[in-house]
C-alpha positions as CSV (number, residue, x, y, z in Angstrom):
1,X,56.8,137.3,94.6
2,X,58.5,134.2,93.6
3,X,62.2,133.3,94.3
4,X,64.1,131.3,91.9
5,X,67.3,129.5,92.5
6,X,69.4,127.9,89.6
7,X,72.3,125.7,90.5
8,X,74.7,125.1,87.7
9,X,76.4,121.8,88.2
10,X,78.4,121.9,85.1
11,X,81.5,122.9,87.1
12,X,80.9,120.9,90.2
13,X,80.0,117.5,88.6
14,X,83.5,116.9,86.9
15,X,85.2,117.8,90.2
16,X,83.1,115.3,92.2
17,X,83.8,112.7,89.7
18,X,87.4,113.3,89.9
19,X,87.4,113.3,93.6
20,X,85.2,110.0,93.9
21,X,87.6,108.3,91.5
22,X,90.6,109.3,93.7
23,X,88.8,107.9,96.7
24,X,87.8,104.7,95.1
25,X,91.6,104.0,95.0
26,X,92.0,104.2,98.6
27,X,91.6,100.5,99.5
28,X,94.3,99.4,97.1
29,X,96.6,102.1,98.2
30,X,95.9,101.3,101.9
31,X,96.7,97.6,101.1
32,X,99.9,98.6,99.4
33,X,101.0,100.6,102.2
34,X,99.9,98.1,104.8
35,X,101.9,95.4,103.0
36,X,105.1,97.7,102.8
37,X,104.8,98.3,106.5
38,X,104.7,94.6,107.2
39,X,108.1,93.3,108.5
40,X,109.8,90.7,106.3
41,X,111.3,87.5,107.8
42,X,110.4,84.6,105.6
43,X,107.8,86.7,103.6
44,X,104.9,84.7,104.7
45,X,103.1,87.8,106.3
46,X,103.3,89.9,103.1
47,X,102.3,87.0,100.8
48,X,99.2,86.1,103.1
49,X,98.0,89.8,103.3
50,X,95.2,90.2,100.9
51,X,92.6,92.8,100.0
52,X,89.1,91.5,99.8
53,X,86.7,94.2,98.7
54,X,87.7,97.3,100.9
55,X,89.0,95.0,103.6
56,X,92.7,94.1,104.3
57,X,92.8,90.7,105.6
58,X,96.1,89.4,107.3
59,X,95.6,85.7,107.2
60,X,98.4,84.4,109.5
61,X,98.4,83.4,113.0
62,X,100.8,86.0,114.4
63,X,99.1,89.1,112.6
64,X,97.9,90.6,115.8
65,X,101.1,90.4,117.7
66,X,103.0,91.7,114.6
67,X,100.5,94.5,114.3
68,X,101.0,95.3,118.0
69,X,104.8,95.9,117.3
70,X,106.3,92.6,118.2
71,X,108.8,93.0,115.4
72,X,111.8,95.3,115.5
73,X,111.3,96.1,111.8
74,X,107.7,97.4,112.7
75,X,107.7,98.9,116.1
76,X,104.5,100.6,115.4
77,X,102.8,97.7,113.7
78,X,101.2,98.1,110.3
79,X,97.8,99.5,111.1
80,X,98.8,102.7,112.7
81,X,101.1,103.9,109.7
82,X,98.6,102.6,107.3
83,X,95.7,104.8,109.0
84,X,97.9,107.9,109.2
85,X,98.6,107.3,105.2
86,X,94.9,106.9,104.6
87,X,94.2,110.2,106.3
88,X,96.8,112.1,104.5
89,X,95.7,110.6,101.1
90,X,92.0,111.5,101.6
91,X,93.0,115.1,102.6
92,X,95.1,115.4,99.6
93,X,92.4,114.0,97.3
94,X,89.7,116.2,98.7
95,X,92.1,119.2,98.6
96,X,92.4,120.1,102.2
């Protein structure tokens, strides 16, 4: 006796493609969120925060203290709110 299994991917593939496209946007969305959470004094920190590939680079001397909550404008820093946002966005895209 032979067993056969036929997998029809015609319904699955478009859904995977749509979800992958949504996940591809995560780095840009995360960068935008990170920058929006960055406190403004002179604007230097926001201007010098860049997205390189999938990495957010905060290229200024006081990035670590600022991210640790040294500013009254961002008591939680920028990373924690951004990570929370990323998790929620991924859950939304994947439909959870």
